[in-house]
KEVOTI-978527 format. One record per atom (N, C-alpha, C, O): x negated, y negated, z negated; residue in one letter. Coordinates in steps of 0.2 Angstrom, whole numbers, plus 5000, padded with zeros to 4 digits. Layout:
BEGIN
XYZA...
END
This chain:
BEGIN
499650065000M500050005000M499649945000M499849895003M499049944997T498549884997T498349875004T498349815006T498249925008T498049915015T498549885019T498449835023T499149905018I499749885022I499849805020I500049765024I499849795013G499949725011G499449675013G499549625015G498849705014G498249655016G498349645024G498249585026G498549695027L498649685035L499249645036L499249605041L499749645031G500349605032G500249535033G500549495037G499849505028H499749435029H499049415032H498849355032H498649465035A498049455039A498249455046A497949415050A498649495049L498849505056L499149445059L498949435065L499549405056P499749345059P499249305062P499349265067P498649305059Y498049265062Y497849285068Y497349255071Y498049335071L497949355078L498349305083L498149305089L498849275080I499149225084I498749165085I498449135080I498649135091P498249085093P498349015089P497948985087P499049005088D499248945084D499148955077D499448995074D498748915074F498548915067F499148905062F499248945058F499548855064W500148835059W500648895060W501048905055W500748915066T501248975066T501049035062T501449065059T500449055063A500149105059A500149095052A500349145048A500049035050T500049025042T500749025040T500849055034T501249005044T501949005041T502149075041T502449095036T501949115046I502149185045I501849225040I502149265036I501249205039A500849245033A501149225026A501149265022A501349155026M501649135019M502349175018M502449185012M502749185023I503349215023I503149295021I503549315016I502749325024V502549395022V502249395015V502549445011V501849345012V501649345006V502249335001V502249374996V502649295002F503249284998F503649354997F503849364992F503749385003V504149445003V503749504999V504049534995V503149505000E502749554996E502749534988E502849584984E502649474986L502749454979L503449474976L503449494971L503949454980W504649474978W504649544977W504949564972W504449584982A504449654981A504149684975A504349734972A503549654973I503149674967I503549664961I503649704957I503849604961A504249584955A504849634954A505049654949A505149644960W505749694960W505549764958W505949794954W505049784960I504749854958I504649854951I504849904947I504349804948Q504149804941Q504849804937Q504849834932Q505349764939N505949764936N506349834936N506649854931N506349864942R506749924943R506449984940R506750024937R505749994941Y505450054939Y505050054933Y504950104930Y504849994931M504449984925M504849954920M504549944914M505449944921E505949914916E505649844913E505749834907E505349804917T505049744915T505649694916T505949694922T505849644912P506349594913P506149554920P505549544920P506649544924F506549514930F506149444930F505649434933F506349404925L506049344924L505249354922L504849314925L505149394918R504449414915R504049434921R503449414922R504349484925A503949514931A503849454936A503249454939A504349414937T504249354942T503649314939T503249294943T503649294933L503149254930L502449284931L501949254933L502449344930Q501749384930Q501549384937Q500949374939Q501949394942V501749394949V501549324952V501149314955V501949274950V501849204952V501149184949V500749154952V501049194942L500449174939L499849214942L499349184944L499949284943G499349314947G499249294954G498649284956G499749274958G499649244964G499349184964G498949164968G499449144959A499149074959A498449084957A498049044960A498249134953L497549144951L497149164957L496649144958L497449214961V497149234967V497049174972V496549174975V497549134973F497549074977F496949034975F496549004979F496949014969A496448964966A495748994967A495248964969A495649064966A495049094968A494849084975A494249074977A495349094979G495149094986G494949014988G494549004992G495348974985V495148904987V494448884984V494048854988V494248904978L493548894975L493048934980L492548904981L493148994982I492649024986I492648994993I492048994995I493248984996G493248955002G492948885003G492648865008G492948844997G492748774997G492048774996G491748714997G491748824994G491048824992G490548834997G489948824995G
END
């Protein structure tokens, strides 16, 4: 699933237009993060609000790390 998830938001960048690819990648990431929160709620019995908070916080940390690494 990690490979599929990684490909899901990397493959749009094969599209020549940067902003179109970025928009599609953002939509894919949103769906992926929502799915993770739903799975945590459904199968791990985590309250949905808590699962969403964990996913959003984790996503923000990964985004911040990418910005710091990419900006250096």
